[in-house]
C-alpha positions in Angstrom: -0.1 0.0 0.0 2.8 2.5 0.9 4.5 2.2 -2.5 1.2 2.5 -4.2 0.0 5.7 -2.2 3.5 7.1 -2.8 3.4 6.6 -6.4 0.0 8.3 -6.6 1.3 11.3 -4.8 4.5 11.7 -6.9 2.8 11.2 -10.2 -0.4 13.2 -9.4 -1.4 15.6 -12.2 -1.2 19.0 -10.4 -1.6 22.4 -12.1 -0.3 25.6 -10.6 -1.6 28.5 -12.5 0.7 31.5 -11.7 -1.2 34.5 -11.7 1.1 37.7 -11.1 4.5 38.4 -9.6 6.4 41.4 -8.6 9.7 42.4 -7.1 10.6 42.6 -3.4 7.5 43.7 -1.5 6.9 44.5 2.3 5.6 42.0 4.9 3.4 44.2 6.9 -0.3 44.0 7.3 -1.8 45.8 4.5 -3.9 48.8 5.8 -7.3 49.4 4.7 -7.6 51.6 1.6 -8.1 55.4 2.1 -11.2 55.2 -0.4 -14.0 52.6 -0.5 -13.6 50.4 -3.5 -16.1 50.9 -6.3 -18.1 47.6 -5.8 -19.2 48.6 -2.3 -22.7 49.1 -3.5 -23.8 45.9 -1.7 -27.4 44.7 -2.4 -27.3 41.9 0.3 -24.8 41.2 3.1 -24.9 37.8 4.8 -24.0 37.2 8.2 -20.5 35.9 7.1 -19.6 39.4 5.8 -20.0 38.3 2.0 -21.8 41.0 -0.2 -23.5 41.2 -3.4 -22.1 44.1 -5.1 -23.3 46.1 -8.1 -22.7 43.4 -10.7 -22.0 45.8 -13.8 -19.5 47.6 -11.7 -18.0 44.6 -10.4 -17.6 42.9 -14.0 -16.0 46.2 -15.4 -13.6 46.3 -12.5 -12.7 42.7 -12.7 -12.1 42.7 -16.4 -10.2 45.8 -16.6 -8.0 44.5 -13.6 -7.5 41.1 -15.1 -6.8 42.3 -18.7 -4.2 44.8 -17.4 -2.5 41.8 -15.5 -2.9 39.5 -18.6 -1.1 41.8 -21.2 1.8 42.7 -18.5 2.5 39.2 -18.5 2.5 38.6 -22.2 4.5 41.8 -22.9 6.9 41.2 -20.0 6.0 44.5 -18.6 7.4 44.2 -15.1 6.1 47.6 -13.8 2.6 46.8 -14.9 2.9 43.5 -13.7 3.6 44.5 -10.0 1.1 47.2 -10.1 -1.7 44.6 -11.0 -0.7 41.8 -8.7 -1.5 41.4 -4.9 1.5 41.7 -2.7 1.1 38.4 -1.2 1.2 36.6 -4.7 4.1 38.6 -5.7 6.2 37.1 -2.9 4.8 33.6 -3.1 5.8 33.3 -6.7 9.1 34.9 -6.0 9.7 32.3 -3.5 8.6 29.4 -5.7 11.2 30.7 -8.3 13.8 30.8 -5.9 13.0 27.7 -4.3 13.5 25.9 -7.7 17.0 27.6 -8.1 15.6 30.0 -10.5 16.2 33.8 -11.1 13.3 36.1 -10.3 11.7 37.8 -12.2 13.4 36.7 -15.2 12.3 33.0 -15.3 8.7 33.9 -14.5 8.3 35.9 -17.9 10.2 33.1 -19.7 7.9 30.5 -18.4 4.7 32.2 -18.2 1.9 30.9 -20.1 -0.7 32.7 -21.9 -3.7 33.4 -19.8 -7.3 32.8 -21.0 -9.1 35.7 -22.7 -12.3 36.6 -20.9 -14.1 37.3 -24.2 -14.4 33.7 -24.5 -16.2 33.2 -21.2 -19.6 34.0 -19.8 -19.8 36.4 -16.8 -21.8 34.9 -14.1 -21.5 37.2 -11.0 -19.2 38.5 -8.3 -19.2 38.6 -4.6 -17.3 41.0 -2.3 -15.9 40.5 1.2 -13.8 42.0 3.8 -16.0 45.2 3.9 -15.6 45.6 0.1 -11.9 45.2 0.0 -11.9 41.7 -1.6 -13.9 40.3 -4.6 -14.5 36.9 -6.5 -15.6 37.2 -10.1 -17.0 34.0 -11.6 -17.1 33.1 -15.2 -18.0 30.2 -17.3 -16.6 28.4 -20.4 -14.9 25.7 -22.0 -11.3 25.0 -21.2 -8.9 22.2 -22.2 -6.4 21.4 -19.4 -3.8 18.9 -20.3 -4.4 16.3 -23.1 -8.1 16.0 -21.9 -10.7 17.4 -24.1 -12.3 20.7 -23.7 -14.7 20.9 -20.8 -17.1 23.1 -19.1 -15.3 25.0 -16.2 -16.1 27.7 -13.8 -13.2 30.3 -14.1 -12.7 32.2 -10.7 -10.8 35.3 -10.3 -9.8 36.4 -6.8 -9.1 40.2 -6.3 -7.9 42.2 -3.2 -7.9 46.1 -2.8 -4.4 47.2 -1.8 -2.8 50.6 -1.6 -5.8 52.4 -3.4 -6.3 50.0 -6.2 -7.5 46.4 -7.2 -5.2 43.8 -7.9 -5.5 40.2 -9.3 -4.2 37.4 -6.5 -5.1 34.2 -8.0 -7.5 32.2 -10.6 -9.1 28.9 -10.1 -10.8 26.6 -12.2 -13.7 24.0 -11.4 -14.5 21.1 -13.8 -18.4 21.2 -14.0 -18.7 18.3 -16.6 -20.1 16.0 -14.0 -22.2 18.6 -12.2 -24.9 19.4 -14.5 -27.2 21.0 -12.1 -24.5 23.3 -10.9 -23.7 24.2 -14.7 -27.4 24.9 -15.5 -27.5 27.2 -12.3 -24.3 29.0 -13.6 -25.5 29.4 -17.1 -28.6 31.1 -15.6 -26.4 33.3 -13.5 -28.0 32.3 -10.3 -26.0 34.1 -7.7 -27.2 31.9 -4.8 -25.1 29.1 -5.9 -21.9 31.3 -5.6 -22.9 32.0 -2.0 -23.4 28.3 -1.4 -20.1 27.0 -2.4 -17.0 28.5 -0.8 -15.0 27.9 -4.1 -16.7 31.0 -5.5 -16.4 33.0 -2.2 -14.0 36.3 -1.8 -11.2 36.1 0.7 -12.2 36.9 4.4 -9.3 39.0 4.6 -6.4 40.4 2.8 -3.6 37.8 2.4 -0.4 38.6 4.3 2.7 38.3 2.2 4.7 35.3 3.5 8.4 36.0 4.4 11.2 35.9 1.6 12.9 32.6 1.5 16.5 32.1 1.1 18.1 29.9 -1.7 17.4 26.2 -1.1 20.3 23.7 0.1 18.1 21.0 -1.5 14.9 21.4 -3.7 11.9 19.9 -1.9 8.4 19.3 -2.7 5.3 18.2 -0.7 2.7 15.8 -2.2 -0.6 15.6 -0.6 -3.7 13.4 -1.4 -6.6 14.4 1.0 -10.0 13.6 -0.1 -12.4 14.9 2.3 -10.1 16.8 4.4 -8.2 20.3 4.7 -4.9 20.4 5.8 -2.7 23.6 6.7 1.1 22.8 6.6 4.2 24.8 7.7 7.6 23.4 6.8 10.9 24.8 8.4 8.6 27.6 9.8 9.0 29.4 6.2 6.8 27.3 3.7 3.1 27.6 4.1 0.7 25.3 2.2 -3.1 24.6 2.5 -4.7 21.6 0.8 -8.5 21.1 0.6 -10.1 18.0 -0.6 -7.7 17.7 -3.4 -4.5 16.2 -4.9 -1.7 18.4 -5.5 2.1 19.0 -5.2 3.7 22.4 -3.8 7.2 23.3 -4.0 8.7 23.9 -0.6 9.7 27.4 -0.1 13.3 27.7 0.9 13.9 24.1 0.0 14.9 21.4 2.6 18.1 21.3 4.1 20.5 18.3 5.1 20.1 17.4 8.8 17.1 18.5 10.7 14.0 19.9 9.2 10.5 20.5 10.9 6.8 20.1 9.6 3.7 21.0 11.4 0.2 20.6 10.0 -3.5 20.3 11.1 -6.1 18.2 9.7 -9.9 18.7 9.6 -12.9 17.5 7.7 -13.4 19.6 4.4 -16.4 21.9 4.1 -16.8 20.4 0.6 -16.7 16.6 1.5 -18.3 14.3 4.1 -16.3 11.3 3.3 -12.9 10.8 4.5 -11.3 7.9 2.5 -7.4 7.1 2.4 -5.0 10.2 2.9 -1.4 10.6 2.1 1.3 13.2 2.9 4.9 12.9 1.4 7.9 15.1 1.4 10.2 14.7 -1.1 14.0 15.9 -1.9 13.8 16.2 -5.7 16.7 15.2 -8.1 18.8 18.0 -9.6 21.4 15.5 -11.3 20.0 14.0 -14.6 18.9 10.4 -14.0 18.5 10.7 -10.3 15.1 10.1 -8.6 13.1 11.8 -5.6 13.6 10.4 -2.5 10.9 10.4 0.3 12.0 11.8 3.7 8.6 12.0 5.5 5.2 10.5 5.1 1.8 10.2 6.9 -0.2 7.4 5.1 -3.8 6.5 6.5 -6.6 4.5 5.2 -10.3 5.2 5.5 -10.4 3.5 9.0 -7.8 5.5 10.6 -8.4 8.7 12.4 -6.4 11.5 10.8 -4.5 13.7 13.4 -2.0 16.5 12.8 1.1 17.2 14.7 4.6 18.5 15.0 7.6 16.5 13.7 11.3 16.8 13.2 12.6 14.6 10.4 16.2 14.4 9.2 17.7 14.4 5.6 20.6 12.1 5.6 23.5 11.2 3.5 21.9 8.2 2.7 18.7 9.8 1.5 20.8 11.8 -1.0 22.8 9.0 -2.1 20.0 6.7 -2.6 18.7 9.2 -5.3 21.3 7.8 -7.4 19.8 4.5 -9.3 23.3 3.1 -9.0 23.1 3.1 -5.1 23.6 -0.4 -3.6 23.0 0.2 -0.1 19.7 -0.4 1.9 17.0 1.9 1.1 16.8 4.7 3.7 13.4 5.0 5.1 11.3 8.3 5.6 10.1 9.4 9.0 6.8 7.8 9.4 4.2 10.0 11.3 2.2 6.9 11.8 3.5 3.4 11.8 2.8 1.5 8.5 0.4 -1.4 8.5 1.9 -4.5 7.5 1.1 -5.9 4.3 -1.5 -8.6 4.1 -0.3 -12.0 3.0 -2.2 -13.6 0.3 -3.6 -16.9 1.5 -3.5 -19.8 -0.8 
């Protein structure tokens, strides 16, 4: 079971859609804007602070901000790019590039993909939060991700109001091909559906920029498969990750180091799912020499009958771990630190 779960984690198809970057930014809490945002004309405010802004103004604001960002990436315009990107996202993407031994921002512009044109999507609606300082705008249209055919997706844009202007923070896609009921309601611009599903919600607060990470000693990634669960992870006190009912891999900000490393995480049921099947967390040192392979240095593997608990752990990256990345390694395979004991394999009875 262990090898199977680890293989699933390592080969999981994961998409990180980078949506904006900038140069070195401050790490202070962003103050409220001096002037209220233009979408502050709420028609309805729910107890959780989510409001329904003027939809035409929200759409104009969203499309102006997104298109400014999109063109800045296409043209490699660093000044416009910084101006149209949230401070938190700037630092997150800077850390991602540095943690993979890249040069920031040069390597971002070299690798940036063309972002979708909103002209190809139908505007569904927008919600605002944080007293009008955050906004989520949802669009609907067909998208082709990877080798699969084009499918109907919800395309959600997340914005924040910082230093007197709106900025794009991130985008999300939701495959609707197996949710005909939700697709029909979105096509009808049913704003009540946006309120019902937190994937369409605006941020409850302005994201705080993470600390700037240093260049890594070892490139590391965390792979998580957590159906029905929400997991918040901190690695070495610098790299922060959140996984919600999904399978995904993240680069570890600042990487891993030879010797002692720390990981702390909490696990709770996801608001999107009631079932809690098997779960896997794996931390890997990634190869930098051609032909070498990743090595797992920490794992937390559970099946559907186990109770998922978080915790604080210290794990060690040894010389044997590094040596075993070479396919020619002849020694005993070093084991990762197991957060929970692995269950013995069941023997086939004849």
